N, C-alpha and C positions, 0 to 999 in steps of 0.2 A: 552588729544587727543582722538578723537573718534576712533572706530575700523576701519572705512574706511580710516581715515587719517593715522593710523598706517600701514595699508596695502599698501597705496601709498608710504609711506616713505620707507618701505622695498623693494618695487619694483624699486624705483629710486636709482640707484647706480652711484656713481661718476665715471667718465672715468679714467681708470688706467693711471698713470703718469710714467715718467722716474724713479722717486724715487721708485715707486712700483716695476718696472722691476729690478732696482738695488738691492732692498731688497730680491727679490725672487732668483736672480742670485748669491747673495753674493759678489757683486763687487761694486765699487764706481759709482756714477752718471756720472763721467767723462768717465769711461770705456764704459758705455752704450752709451753716446754721440758719442764716437769715433767709436763704432760699427755701429751706425745709419748713420755715415758720411763716411763710406767706410771701416771700420775695420782696419785702419792703426795703427801700434804700439799696437796691441792687441794680446795677446797670444792665441793659439789655444783653450785651455780649457776655457779661459774666453769668447772667441767668441761663443763657443758652449753653454756655460751657459746662456749668454745673449739671444741668439736665442731661447733657450728653454723657458726662462722666458717670452719673448715676446709672444710666442704661448700660454703659460699658462695664462698670465694675459689678453690677448686680446688687448695689447697696439697697438694703431694706431698712426703713425707719423703725426704730424701737419705739412702738406706740406708747408703752408704759412710761418710758423715760420722757418722751415728748409730752405726755399728758401732765407729768409733774411740773414741767416748765411752763406750758401754755395754759394750764388749768382747763383744758378742753379734752373731752373724751372722744371727739370725732364720731359720735353716734347719736342717733335720734330715736325716740320711742314712737311707735305707731300704736296708739291706744284705741282699741275697739270697745266702745261702751255698749256692748251687746253680749248675750250669752254665747258661750264658745261654739255651740252647734250652728249659730247663724253665720259664722265665718265660712263654714263649709257649704251651707245651703244657699246663701245669697251671693250670686256671682259678682255683684257690685263691689263687695269688700275685697275680693281677690284682685279685681281690676285695679282698684286704688292702691292696694298693697304692692302689686307688681310695678305700677307706674311710679310710685314714690320711691321704691327701692332703686329703680333705674335712674331716676333724676338725682338722687343723693349720691349714687355711685359715681356720677360725673364729677362730684366734688370730693371724692374719696371719703365719704361718710357712710357708716353702716346704719341700717334701719333694724330696730329690734321690735318684734311683735309682742304686744302685751294685751291681755283681755281684762276688761273691767266691767263685767256684766252684773256683779252683785256689789252690795255695800262693802263686804269683806274684801272682794277683789279690788275695789277702788282704794281702800286704805292701804292694801299691800302694794299696789301699783304706785300710789302716791309716795309712799316711803321710798320705793326703789328709784323712781325717776328723779327724786329730789336729793338723792344721796351722792350725787356726782357721777352716776353711771351714764347719764346722757346729758347732752347740751340743751335739748329742747324736745318738744313733742308735737305730733300731729294727732289731733283728737277726731275720731270718726264716730258719727251718729250720737251726738250729745242730746240729752233729754232735758226738757224744762224741769226745774226742781231738783235735778241731780247736783250734788255738791262737788262733782269732779272738777269743773272749771274753776269754781271758787277755791278749791284746795290747791290746784296748780298755781293759780294767781297768787294766793297767800304765801305759797312756798317760793315764789319768785322765779318759777321756771318759764322760759319763753315757750309759747305754744301757738298753734294755728288750728282752728276748727274747720272741719269739712261740713258745710251747711250753715245756714244762718242760726246762730245760737239765740234761741228765744229769750228775750228779756236782757240779752247781753250784747246787742248789736253795736253799741257805741263804744264799748271798752274792751272788746275781744277781736283779734284778727281772725278773719274767716274768708273762705272761698266757697262759693255756692253757684249752682246752676240757677237760671231764672225759673224757679218752680212755678210761680204764679203765671208768668207769661206762657210757659209751656202748657200748662193746664188750659189756659184760654185758647191756645192753638188747637188743642185736641178737641175740646168741647165745641168750638166753632166749626171744626171740620165735621164732626158727627152731625151737627145740626144742618150743615150744608148738604149732607147726604139724605136729607129728608127725615131724619129721626126725630120723633116727637116726645117720647118718654125716655129721657136720658137720665140714668141713675149714676151714682158714683160709689166706689169703694175707696175710702180714704186710708192713708197711713195713720199711725198713732198720732193723736192730736197733742202730744207733748214733744213732737219733733217739728222742725220747720217744714220738712217735706209734707207732712200730714196737714199742717195748718195752711201753708201757702198754696198747695195744689187744690185744696178745698175752696180757698178764696178765689182762685182762678176759675173754677167751675161755676161759682156763684156770680162772678163778674159777667159771665155770658148768659146764665139762665135766671139770675135774680134769686129771690126766695122761692124755694121749691117745696113740694110736698116732703115733709121730713122723712117719710118712708122711703124716699129715693136715695137717702144718704145712710151708708153703713160704714162703720170703722173697723179696720182689721190691723194686723200686726206685721205686714210686709212679707209674710211667709206664704208658701204655696197652699198649705192647708187653711190658713186664715182667709185667703182669697176665695177658696172653694166654699168654705162655711158662710162667708159674707154673701156670696152669689146665691147660695141656696136660700138664705134669709130674704134677699131681695125678691126672689121669685115668689116666695110666700106672701110678701107684703104688697108687691106690685107686679102681678103676673102679666100685665099688659106692657111692661117695659120693652123698648125695642133697641136700646143701646146702653152701654155702661162704660164710663171712664174709670179705669183702675189705676191707682196711684203708684204701682210698680209692675214691672213685667212679670216678676215671679208670682205675685197675686193674680195678675191677669191670666196666666196659664192655669192657675188653680180655678179661676172663674170659668174659663172655657171648659175645663173638665166637668165642672158642675152643670154647666149648660148642656153639655152632651148627655150627661146622665139623666137630665130632665127631658130629653128629647127635643131640645131647641137647637136649631141649626145656626152656625156662625159663619158668615154674617147675615144670612138670609132672614132669620127671625130676630136675632139680637147681634148688633155690631159691638165689638169689643176693642177699646183702645187702651194701651198701656203707657208706661213711662219708664225710661232708662235707655232703651235699645241695648240691653245686655245680650249675651249669646243666646239665651232662651227665646228671645224675640224672633230670631231668624230660624230657629229649629222647631218651634211649636207648630201644631197642626190645628187650624191653619196658621200660617206665618202671621206674626203680630204687627198690626199697625201701632206705632208707638211714638213717643217723644225722645229724641236722642239727646243724651247728656254728653258734653264734650270731655270725655274721660281723660285723654292725654293732657289737655289744658288744665283740667282740675288738679291733676297730680303736679304738673309743672308749677302752677301758680301757688299751690300750698307750700311746696319746697322753697320757691322764691321768697314768699313772704316770711317764712321761718328763718331763712338765711339772713334776710334783711333785719329781722327782729334780733337775731344774734349779733348783728353788727351795730345795733343800737337804734334802729329806726323805730318810729312810733307805730301804733296800731293802724291797720289798713284793712279794707274789705274789697273783694273782687267778686262781681256777679257776672257770670258768663251766659251767653245766649244759648237757647236750645233750638232744636229743629224737628219738624214733623216728618216722620218716615211712614209713608203709606205702603202697606202690604195687603194681606188677604183678609184680615179679620174685621175690617171696617172700610 
């Protein structure tokens, strides 16, 4: 063997095996296997010894082989039930995606992003997620009447919805912010500032955020002039168009509660174009406390959703679901954040 060949032979080392880990830890191969598959029926000292041996040897689990044994993929789908461009426009989706990714990483589980904004997308995603590629799903922005949740349930895939699934509250696990209570907080605050003609721009009324935030508005003001209520699509342009319509219908309005920060920023732009000062002429309140709230001009008074807890609770419920627990629901409190727009 030539010198270069000897050098290459020294550099190429075989990958460490379970037998190597067992030898370093001083335990059986079966004990190592039990540790890698959850640590059941393994004593504390043996568990610690195996973990130290894994670090020392640099052993890496063969995920494909492990999946064949455990029937688990150790991956979860993040299903966004919105058109693809909304993922990049609406900061809320990115906040949830990042939070869920970090929470699942703590359990060595990979999160896969999928978009199900059209009926064809839903069929494709449904086939993919129920073909053994993922163990469960986190469903973001479900709409009433969409067959997506029915399809996932019929296919037997464990999932958790973000937001109250309209019409499915009793048989679907979900995590939501207190949309109705947050809306009450905001509208009560606007009224406490002396505002008399308070309008609202709702989200889509086939979503729980749209329905529940409108209900909170009505809890405070009762039945109002229907011209004070306009529905939009949670987008910046949708908020601007809805605000322009409100100004045509009720030019004497002096406040508006907008059901998302992104729409609220669009509403402020429309007010500026119309020559209305914010908050002097029209106070504006949003909902979410996403990044756009603190960077808008003026800075946005809004309702803060507990984003880290939303992500953590969604992952917790899904992991519990995978372990065999029954359906559960978590509703988290919101907080009024007062800035410059109201």
